[in-house]
PDB file of the backbone (N, CA, C, O) and the ligand in Angstrom, with CONECT records:
HET     ZN  A 101       1
ATOM      1  N   UNK A   1      52.760   1.540  45.342  1.00  0.00           N
ATOM      2  CA  UNK A   1      53.805   0.580  45.442  1.00  0.00           C
ATOM      3  C   UNK A   1      53.173  -0.762  45.397  1.00  0.00           C
ATOM      4  O   UNK A   1      52.192  -0.901  46.128  1.00  0.00           O
ATOM      5  N   UNK A   2      53.538  -1.752  44.696  1.00  0.00           N
ATOM      6  CA  UNK A   2      53.221  -2.893  44.619  1.00  0.00           C
ATOM      7  C   UNK A   2      54.208  -4.021  45.517  1.00  0.00           C
ATOM      8  O   UNK A   2      55.260  -3.726  46.084  1.00  0.00           O
ATOM      9  N   UNK A   3      53.740  -5.010  45.486  1.00  0.00           N
ATOM     10  CA  UNK A   3      54.339  -6.051  46.246  1.00  0.00           C
ATOM     11  C   UNK A   3      55.912  -6.284  46.042  1.00  0.00           C
ATOM     12  O   UNK A   3      56.734  -6.508  46.931  1.00  0.00           O
ATOM     13  N   UNK A   4      56.187  -6.158  44.382  1.00  0.00           N
ATOM     14  CA  UNK A   4      57.378  -6.146  44.088  1.00  0.00           C
ATOM     15  C   UNK A   4      58.387  -5.130  44.675  1.00  0.00           C
ATOM     16  O   UNK A   4      59.571  -5.375  44.903  1.00  0.00           O
ATOM     17  N   UNK A   5      57.810  -4.058  44.869  1.00  0.00           N
ATOM     18  CA  UNK A   5      58.402  -2.920  45.261  1.00  0.00           C
ATOM     19  C   UNK A   5      58.934  -3.050  46.792  1.00  0.00           C
ATOM     20  O   UNK A   5      60.026  -2.730  47.262  1.00  0.00           O
ATOM     21  N   UNK A   6      57.715  -3.669  47.452  1.00  0.00           N
ATOM     22  CA  UNK A   6      58.110  -3.830  48.832  1.00  0.00           C
ATOM     23  C   UNK A   6      59.128  -5.023  49.136  1.00  0.00           C
ATOM     24  O   UNK A   6      59.885  -4.962  50.105  1.00  0.00           O
ATOM     25  N   UNK A   7      59.107  -6.112  48.262  1.00  0.00           N
ATOM     26  CA  UNK A   7      60.148  -7.038  48.545  1.00  0.00           C
ATOM     27  C   UNK A   7      61.531  -6.426  48.280  1.00  0.00           C
ATOM     28  O   UNK A   7      62.513  -6.634  48.993  1.00  0.00           O
ATOM     29  N   UNK A   8      61.512  -5.683  47.230  1.00  0.00           N
ATOM     30  CA  UNK A   8      62.829  -5.154  46.721  1.00  0.00           C
ATOM     31  C   UNK A   8      63.362  -4.266  48.013  1.00  0.00           C
ATOM     32  O   UNK A   8      64.405  -4.483  48.629  1.00  0.00           O
ATOM     33  N   UNK A   9      62.579  -3.407  48.230  1.00  0.00           N
ATOM     34  CA  UNK A   9      62.984  -2.474  49.576  1.00  0.00           C
ATOM     35  C   UNK A   9      63.341  -3.515  50.926  1.00  0.00           C
ATOM     36  O   UNK A   9      64.229  -3.248  51.736  1.00  0.00           O
ATOM     37  N   UNK A  10      62.686  -4.443  50.981  1.00  0.00           N
ATOM     38  CA  UNK A  10      63.133  -5.381  52.164  1.00  0.00           C
ATOM     39  C   UNK A  10      64.152  -6.099  51.892  1.00  0.00           C
ATOM     40  O   UNK A  10      64.783  -6.392  52.907  1.00  0.00           O
ATOM     41  N   UNK A  11      64.596  -6.524  50.898  1.00  0.00           N
ATOM     42  CA  UNK A  11      65.912  -7.291  50.618  1.00  0.00           C
ATOM     43  C   UNK A  11      66.903  -6.320  50.791  1.00  0.00           C
ATOM     44  O   UNK A  11      68.008  -6.667  51.207  1.00  0.00           O
ATOM     45  N   UNK A  12      66.607  -4.889  50.469  1.00  0.00           N
ATOM     46  CA  UNK A  12      67.818  -4.078  50.502  1.00  0.00           C
ATOM     47  C   UNK A  12      68.021  -3.679  51.810  1.00  0.00           C
ATOM     48  O   UNK A  12      69.175  -3.382  52.121  1.00  0.00           O
ATOM     49  N   UNK A  13      67.082  -3.603  52.705  1.00  0.00           N
ATOM     50  CA  UNK A  13      67.199  -3.350  54.007  1.00  0.00           C
ATOM     51  C   UNK A  13      68.049  -4.343  54.770  1.00  0.00           C
ATOM     52  O   UNK A  13      68.957  -4.047  55.548  1.00  0.00           O
ATOM     53  N   UNK A  14      67.594  -5.692  54.414  1.00  0.00           N
ATOM     54  CA  UNK A  14      68.220  -6.912  55.067  1.00  0.00           C
ATOM     55  C   UNK A  14      69.858  -6.865  54.659  1.00  0.00           C
ATOM     56  O   UNK A  14      70.808  -7.094  55.407  1.00  0.00           O
ATOM     57  N   UNK A  15      69.882  -6.512  53.299  1.00  0.00           N
ATOM     58  CA  UNK A  15      71.432  -6.625  53.040  1.00  0.00           C
ATOM     59  C   UNK A  15      72.231  -5.568  53.625  1.00  0.00           C
ATOM     60  O   UNK A  15      73.438  -5.791  53.715  1.00  0.00           O
ATOM     61  N   UNK A  16      71.702  -4.253  54.117  1.00  0.00           N
ATOM     62  CA  UNK A  16      72.405  -3.321  54.589  1.00  0.00           C
ATOM     63  C   UNK A  16      72.376  -3.709  56.067  1.00  0.00           C
ATOM     64  O   UNK A  16      73.438  -3.462  56.638  1.00  0.00           O
ATOM     65  N   UNK A  17      71.642  -4.130  56.652  1.00  0.00           N
ATOM     66  CA  UNK A  17      71.659  -4.820  58.016  1.00  0.00           C
ATOM     67  C   UNK A  17      72.797  -5.848  58.214  1.00  0.00           C
ATOM     68  O   UNK A  17      73.550  -5.840  59.187  1.00  0.00           O
ATOM     69  N   UNK A  18      72.845  -6.668  57.271  1.00  0.00           N
ATOM     70  CA  UNK A  18      73.915  -7.655  57.168  1.00  0.00           C
ATOM     71  C   UNK A  18      75.274  -7.058  57.139  1.00  0.00           C
ATOM     72  O   UNK A  18      76.125  -7.353  57.978  1.00  0.00           O
ATOM     73  N   UNK A  19      75.482  -6.183  56.132  1.00  0.00           N
ATOM     74  CA  UNK A  19      76.647  -5.355  56.210  1.00  0.00           C
ATOM     75  C   UNK A  19      77.046  -4.759  57.333  1.00  0.00           C
ATOM     76  O   UNK A  19      78.194  -4.836  57.772  1.00  0.00           O
ATOM     77  N   UNK A  20      76.109  -4.128  57.859  1.00  0.00           N
ATOM     78  CA  UNK A  20      76.428  -3.453  59.260  1.00  0.00           C
ATOM     79  C   UNK A  20      76.867  -4.310  60.497  1.00  0.00           C
ATOM     80  O   UNK A  20      77.692  -3.957  61.340  1.00  0.00           O
ATOM     81  N   UNK A  21      76.145  -5.555  60.464  1.00  0.00           N
ATOM     82  CA  UNK A  21      76.421  -6.640  61.367  1.00  0.00           C
ATOM     83  C   UNK A  21      77.737  -7.103  61.231  1.00  0.00           C
ATOM     84  O   UNK A  21      78.367  -7.306  62.269  1.00  0.00           O
ATOM     85  N   UNK A  22      78.303  -7.321  60.083  1.00  0.00           N
ATOM     86  CA  UNK A  22      79.640  -8.161  59.958  1.00  0.00           C
ATOM     87  C   UNK A  22      80.587  -7.129  60.231  1.00  0.00           C
ATOM     88  O   UNK A  22      81.616  -7.523  60.782  1.00  0.00           O
ATOM     89  N   UNK A  23      80.498  -5.839  59.973  1.00  0.00           N
ATOM     90  CA  UNK A  23      81.557  -4.901  60.385  1.00  0.00           C
ATOM     91  C   UNK A  23      81.601  -4.648  61.586  1.00  0.00           C
ATOM     92  O   UNK A  23      82.667  -4.195  62.002  1.00  0.00           O
ATOM     93  N   UNK A  24      80.488  -4.845  62.546  1.00  0.00           N
ATOM     94  CA  UNK A  24      80.425  -4.517  63.911  1.00  0.00           C
ATOM     95  C   UNK A  24      81.373  -5.909  64.664  1.00  0.00           C
ATOM     96  O   UNK A  24      82.210  -5.912  65.567  1.00  0.00           O
ATOM     97  N   UNK A  25      80.875  -6.854  63.943  1.00  0.00           N
ATOM     98  CA  UNK A  25      81.290  -8.279  64.267  1.00  0.00           C
ATOM     99  C   UNK A  25      82.818  -8.304  64.937  1.00  0.00           C
ATOM    100  O   UNK A  25      83.112  -8.931  65.954  1.00  0.00           O
ATOM    101  N   UNK A  26      83.580  -7.617  64.272  1.00  0.00           N
ATOM    102  CA  UNK A  26      85.127  -7.777  64.299  1.00  0.00           C
ATOM    103  C   UNK A  26      85.540  -8.619  65.722  1.00  0.00           C
ATOM    104  O   UNK A  26      85.255  -9.814  65.656  1.00  0.00           O
ATOM    105  N   UNK A  27      86.096  -8.229  66.850  1.00  0.00           N
ATOM    106  CA  UNK A  27      86.378  -9.044  67.815  1.00  0.00           C
ATOM    107  C   UNK A  27      85.214  -8.950  68.693  1.00  0.00           C
ATOM    108  O   UNK A  27      85.364  -8.454  69.810  1.00  0.00           O
ATOM    109  N   UNK A  28      84.217  -9.318  68.360  1.00  0.00           N
ATOM    110  CA  UNK A  28      83.028  -9.216  69.294  1.00  0.00           C
ATOM    111  C   UNK A  28      82.817  -8.481  70.517  1.00  0.00           C
ATOM    112  O   UNK A  28      83.194  -9.040  71.547  1.00  0.00           O
ATOM    113  N   UNK A  29      82.310  -7.382  70.607  1.00  0.00           N
ATOM    114  CA  UNK A  29      82.261  -6.458  71.555  1.00  0.00           C
ATOM    115  C   UNK A  29      82.436  -6.768  73.128  1.00  0.00           C
ATOM    116  O   UNK A  29      81.754  -6.181  73.968  1.00  0.00           O
ATOM    117  N   UNK A  30      83.388  -7.719  73.453  1.00  0.00           N
ATOM    118  CA  UNK A  30      83.862  -8.064  74.682  1.00  0.00           C
ATOM    119  C   UNK A  30      85.072  -7.576  75.298  1.00  0.00           C
ATOM    120  O   UNK A  30      86.148  -7.864  74.774  1.00  0.00           O
ATOM    121  N   UNK A  31      85.033  -6.901  76.304  1.00  0.00           N
ATOM    122  CA  UNK A  31      86.408  -6.449  76.940  1.00  0.00           C
ATOM    123  C   UNK A  31      86.859  -7.786  77.671  1.00  0.00           C
ATOM    124  O   UNK A  31      86.245  -8.479  78.483  1.00  0.00           O
ATOM    125  N   UNK A  32      88.136  -7.929  77.122  1.00  0.00           N
ATOM    126  CA  UNK A  32      88.882  -9.198  77.613  1.00  0.00           C
ATOM    127  C   UNK A  32      90.172  -8.874  78.606  1.00  0.00           C
ATOM    128  O   UNK A  32      91.028  -9.709  78.898  1.00  0.00           O
ATOM    129  N   UNK A  33      90.151  -7.801  78.968  1.00  0.00           N
ATOM    130  CA  UNK A  33      91.293  -7.649  79.983  1.00  0.00           C
ATOM    131  C   UNK A  33      92.705  -7.191  79.223  1.00  0.00           C
ATOM    132  O   UNK A  33      93.783  -7.061  79.804  1.00  0.00           O
ATOM    133  N   UNK A  34      92.507  -7.004  78.007  1.00  0.00           N
ATOM    134  CA  UNK A  34      93.690  -6.494  77.255  1.00  0.00           C
ATOM    135  C   UNK A  34      93.209  -5.408  76.191  1.00  0.00           C
ATOM    136  O   UNK A  34      92.071  -5.449  75.724  1.00  0.00           O
ATOM    137  N   UNK A  35      94.121  -4.457  75.842  1.00  0.00           N
ATOM    138  CA  UNK A  35      93.658  -3.487  74.867  1.00  0.00           C
ATOM    139  C   UNK A  35      93.477  -4.150  73.627  1.00  0.00           C
ATOM    140  O   UNK A  35      94.152  -5.083  73.192  1.00  0.00           O
ATOM    141  N   UNK A  36      92.536  -3.606  73.112  1.00  0.00           N
ATOM    142  CA  UNK A  36      92.295  -4.413  71.668  1.00  0.00           C
ATOM    143  C   UNK A  36      93.379  -3.890  70.620  1.00  0.00           C
ATOM    144  O   UNK A  36      93.793  -4.576  69.686  1.00  0.00           O
ATOM    145  N   UNK A  37      93.800  -2.539  70.909  1.00  0.00           N
ATOM    146  CA  UNK A  37      94.758  -2.261  69.779  1.00  0.00           C
ATOM    147  C   UNK A  37      96.205  -2.775  70.146  1.00  0.00           C
ATOM    148  O   UNK A  37      96.746  -3.567  69.375  1.00  0.00           O
ATOM    149  N   UNK A  38      96.835  -2.372  71.257  1.00  0.00           N
ATOM    150  CA  UNK A  38      98.032  -2.639  71.444  1.00  0.00           C
ATOM    151  C   UNK A  38      98.274  -3.977  72.397  1.00  0.00           C
ATOM    152  O   UNK A  38      99.404  -4.457  72.305  1.00  0.00           O
ATOM    153  N   UNK A  39      97.514  -4.521  73.140  1.00  0.00           N
ATOM    154  CA  UNK A  39      97.512  -5.606  73.741  1.00  0.00           C
ATOM    155  C   UNK A  39      98.051  -5.360  75.424  1.00  0.00           C
ATOM    156  O   UNK A  39      98.309  -6.320  76.150  1.00  0.00           O
ATOM    157  N   UNK A  40      98.151  -4.102  75.823  1.00  0.00           N
ATOM    158  CA  UNK A  40      98.336  -3.778  76.985  1.00  0.00           C
ATOM    159  C   UNK A  40      97.144  -4.434  77.915  1.00  0.00           C
ATOM    160  O   UNK A  40      95.989  -4.616  77.530  1.00  0.00           O
ATOM    161  N   UNK A  41      97.664  -4.750  79.214  1.00  0.00           N
ATOM    162  CA  UNK A  41      96.483  -5.069  80.049  1.00  0.00           C
ATOM    163  C   UNK A  41      95.809  -3.863  80.742  1.00  0.00           C
ATOM    164  O   UNK A  41      96.414  -2.913  81.237  1.00  0.00           O
ATOM    165  N   UNK A  42      94.427  -4.041  80.705  1.00  0.00           N
ATOM    166  CA  UNK A  42      93.498  -2.906  81.060  1.00  0.00           C
ATOM    167  C   UNK A  42      92.647  -3.184  82.227  1.00  0.00           C
ATOM    168  O   UNK A  42      92.616  -4.307  82.729  1.00  0.00           O
ATOM    169  N   UNK A  43      92.073  -2.365  82.597  1.00  0.00           N
ATOM    170  CA  UNK A  43      91.226  -2.593  83.892  1.00  0.00           C
ATOM    171  C   UNK A  43      89.906  -3.402  83.136  1.00  0.00           C
ATOM    172  O   UNK A  43      89.573  -3.225  81.964  1.00  0.00           O
ATOM    173  N   UNK A  44      89.311  -4.238  84.008  1.00  0.00           N
ATOM    174  CA  UNK A  44      88.311  -5.226  83.604  1.00  0.00           C
ATOM    175  C   UNK A  44      87.278  -4.145  83.084  1.00  0.00           C
ATOM    176  O   UNK A  44      87.077  -3.021  83.545  1.00  0.00           O
ATOM    177  N   UNK A  45      86.674  -4.769  82.008  1.00  0.00           N
ATOM    178  CA  UNK A  45      85.528  -3.897  81.247  1.00  0.00           C
ATOM    179  C   UNK A  45      86.024  -2.817  80.328  1.00  0.00           C
ATOM    180  O   UNK A  45      85.236  -2.178  79.630  1.00  0.00           O
ATOM    181  N   UNK A  46      87.198  -2.625  80.321  1.00  0.00           N
ATOM    182  CA  UNK A  46      87.765  -1.754  79.342  1.00  0.00           C
ATOM    183  C   UNK A  46      88.366  -2.437  78.100  1.00  0.00           C
ATOM    184  O   UNK A  46      89.054  -3.456  78.168  1.00  0.00           O
ATOM    185  N   UNK A  47      88.040  -1.769  76.914  1.00  0.00           N
ATOM    186  CA  UNK A  47      88.595  -2.277  75.794  1.00  0.00           C
ATOM    187  C   UNK A  47      89.995  -1.936  75.262  1.00  0.00           C
ATOM    188  O   UNK A  47      90.791  -2.692  74.705  1.00  0.00           O
ATOM    189  N   UNK A  48      90.119  -0.661  75.549  1.00  0.00           N
ATOM    190  CA  UNK A  48      91.312   0.032  75.206  1.00  0.00           C
ATOM    191  C   UNK A  48      92.220   0.640  76.250  1.00  0.00           C
ATOM    192  O   UNK A  48      91.632   1.033  77.257  1.00  0.00           O
ATOM    193  N   UNK A  49      93.573   0.805  76.217  1.00  0.00           N
ATOM    194  CA  UNK A  49      94.277   1.323  77.337  1.00  0.00           C
ATOM    195  C   UNK A  49      94.233   2.841  77.316  1.00  0.00           C
ATOM    196  O   UNK A  49      94.633   3.469  78.297  1.00  0.00           O
ATOM    197  N   UNK A  50      93.835   3.360  76.405  1.00  0.00           N
ATOM    198  CA  UNK A  50      93.856   4.769  76.168  1.00  0.00           C
ATOM    199  C   UNK A  50      92.719   5.275  75.135  1.00  0.00           C
ATOM    200  O   UNK A  50      92.067   4.511  74.423  1.00  0.00           O
ATOM    201  N   UNK A  51      92.615   6.346  75.157  1.00  0.00           N
ATOM    202  CA  UNK A  51      91.593   7.208  74.030  1.00  0.00           C
ATOM    203  C   UNK A  51      92.470   6.927  72.798  1.00  0.00           C
ATOM    204  O   UNK A  51      91.904   6.397  71.842  1.00  0.00           O
ATOM    205  N   UNK A  52      93.820   7.223  72.693  1.00  0.00           N
ATOM    206  CA  UNK A  52      94.393   7.136  71.455  1.00  0.00           C
ATOM    207  C   UNK A  52      94.476   5.694  70.946  1.00  0.00           C
ATOM    208  O   UNK A  52      94.464   5.569  69.721  1.00  0.00           O
ATOM    209  N   UNK A  53      94.566   4.495  71.752  1.00  0.00           N
ATOM    210  CA  UNK A  53      94.411   3.323  71.169  1.00  0.00           C
ATOM    211  C   UNK A  53      92.914   3.066  70.590  1.00  0.00           C
ATOM    212  O   UNK A  53      92.723   2.505  69.511  1.00  0.00           O
ATOM    213  N   UNK A  54      91.769   3.593  71.520  1.00  0.00           N
ATOM    214  CA  UNK A  54      90.593   3.573  70.755  1.00  0.00           C
ATOM    215  C   UNK A  54      90.459   4.180  69.479  1.00  0.00           C
ATOM    216  O   UNK A  54      89.816   3.688  68.552  1.00  0.00           O
ATOM    217  N   UNK A  55      91.099   5.298  69.443  1.00  0.00           N
ATOM    218  CA  UNK A  55      90.743   5.988  68.078  1.00  0.00           C
ATOM    219  C   UNK A  55      91.462   5.080  66.971  1.00  0.00           C
ATOM    220  O   UNK A  55      90.940   4.635  65.949  1.00  0.00           O
ATOM    221  N   UNK A  56      92.932   4.889  67.459  1.00  0.00           N
ATOM    222  CA  UNK A  56      93.550   4.131  66.110  1.00  0.00           C
ATOM    223  C   UNK A  56      92.967   2.857  65.716  1.00  0.00           C
ATOM    224  O   UNK A  56      92.945   2.480  64.544  1.00  0.00           O
ATOM    225  N   UNK A  57      92.439   2.116  66.808  1.00  0.00           N
ATOM    226  CA  UNK A  57      91.709   0.933  66.658  1.00  0.00           C
ATOM    227  C   UNK A  57      90.556   1.251  65.515  1.00  0.00           C
ATOM    228  O   UNK A  57      90.414   0.740  64.404  1.00  0.00           O
ATOM    229  N   UNK A  58      89.822   2.225  66.149  1.00  0.00           N
ATOM    230  CA  UNK A  58      88.722   2.409  65.108  1.00  0.00           C
ATOM    231  C   UNK A  58      88.831   3.040  63.739  1.00  0.00           C
ATOM    232  O   UNK A  58      87.880   3.104  62.960  1.00  0.00           O
ATOM    233  N   UNK A  59      90.133   3.535  63.470  1.00  0.00           N
ATOM    234  CA  UNK A  59      90.352   3.943  62.223  1.00  0.00           C
ATOM    235  C   UNK A  59      90.981   2.648  61.432  1.00  0.00           C
ATOM    236  O   UNK A  59      90.875   2.638  60.206  1.00  0.00           O
ATOM    237  N   UNK A  60      91.552   1.691  62.015  1.00  0.00           N
ATOM    238  CA  UNK A  60      92.103   0.634  61.491  1.00  0.00           C
ATOM    239  C   UNK A  60      90.988  -0.485  60.930  1.00  0.00           C
ATOM    240  O   UNK A  60      91.063  -1.182  59.918  1.00  0.00           O
ATOM    241  N   UNK A  61      90.058  -0.423  61.817  1.00  0.00           N
ATOM    242  CA  UNK A  61      88.967  -1.479  61.619  1.00  0.00           C
ATOM    243  C   UNK A  61      87.700  -0.825  60.881  1.00  0.00           C
ATOM    244  O   UNK A  61      86.681  -1.491  60.698  1.00  0.00           O
ATOM    245  N   UNK A  62      87.796   0.324  60.524  1.00  0.00           N
ATOM    246  CA  UNK A  62      86.845   1.109  59.562  1.00  0.00           C
ATOM    247  C   UNK A  62      87.178   1.238  58.030  1.00  0.00           C
ATOM    248  O   UNK A  62      86.421   1.858  57.284  1.00  0.00           O
TER     249      UNK A  62
HETATM  250 ZN    ZN A 101      96.526   0.333  73.717  1.00  0.00          ZN2+
END
Protein backbone atom coordinates (compact mmCIF):
# COMPACT_ATOMS: atom_id res chain seq x y z
CA UNK A 1 0.00 0.00 0.00
CA UNK A 2 1.45 3.38 -0.97
CA UNK A 3 0.59 6.85 0.24
CA UNK A 4 -2.09 7.34 -2.38
CA UNK A 5 -3.93 4.29 -1.11
CA UNK A 6 -3.79 5.51 2.44
CA UNK A 7 -5.12 8.93 1.46
CA UNK A 8 -7.87 7.32 -0.55
CA UNK A 9 -8.94 5.13 2.34
CA UNK A 10 -8.80 7.99 4.78
CA UNK A 11 -11.02 10.29 2.75
CA UNK A 12 -13.46 7.43 2.29
CA UNK A 13 -13.62 6.96 6.04
CA UNK A 14 -14.17 10.67 6.60
CA UNK A 15 -16.93 10.76 4.01
CA UNK A 16 -18.65 7.87 5.74
CA UNK A 17 -18.31 9.52 9.12
CA UNK A 18 -19.80 12.74 7.75
CA UNK A 19 -22.78 10.93 6.30
CA UNK A 20 -23.36 9.15 9.58
CA UNK A 21 -23.05 12.41 11.47
CA UNK A 22 -25.51 14.33 9.33
CA UNK A 23 -28.07 11.55 9.66
CA UNK A 24 -27.69 11.52 13.42
CA UNK A 25 -27.99 15.27 13.58
CA UNK A 26 -31.70 15.60 12.91
CA UNK A 27 -33.31 17.14 15.97
CA UNK A 28 -30.07 17.02 17.95
CA UNK A 29 -30.34 14.27 20.59
CA UNK A 30 -31.95 16.40 23.29
CA UNK A 31 -35.11 15.56 25.12
CA UNK A 32 -37.16 18.74 25.12
CA UNK A 33 -40.16 17.69 27.18
CA UNK A 34 -42.23 16.79 24.16
CA UNK A 35 -42.53 13.65 22.11
CA UNK A 36 -40.41 14.05 18.99
CA UNK A 37 -42.98 12.26 16.97
CA UNK A 38 -46.42 13.43 18.06
CA UNK A 39 -45.60 16.40 20.29
CA UNK A 40 -47.25 15.03 23.43
CA UNK A 41 -45.82 16.22 26.71
CA UNK A 42 -43.42 13.65 28.09
CA UNK A 43 -41.45 13.19 31.29
CA UNK A 44 -38.21 15.17 31.43
CA UNK A 45 -35.41 13.24 29.79
CA UNK A 46 -37.70 11.26 27.55
CA UNK A 47 -37.84 11.82 23.83
CA UNK A 48 -41.00 9.95 22.95
CA UNK A 49 -44.27 9.36 24.74
CA UNK A 50 -44.32 5.70 23.83
CA UNK A 51 -42.40 2.90 22.22
CA UNK A 52 -44.72 3.24 19.27
CA UNK A 53 -43.75 6.87 18.69
CA UNK A 54 -40.09 5.97 19.07
CA UNK A 55 -40.43 3.28 16.43
CA UNK A 56 -42.43 5.48 14.08
CA UNK A 57 -40.00 8.33 14.46
CA UNK A 58 -37.10 6.06 13.63
CA UNK A 59 -38.88 4.75 10.57
CA UNK A 60 -39.62 8.25 9.39
CA UNK A 61 -36.12 9.61 9.94
CA UNK A 62 -34.21 6.70 8.46
ZN1 LIG B 1 -45.68 10.47 20.90
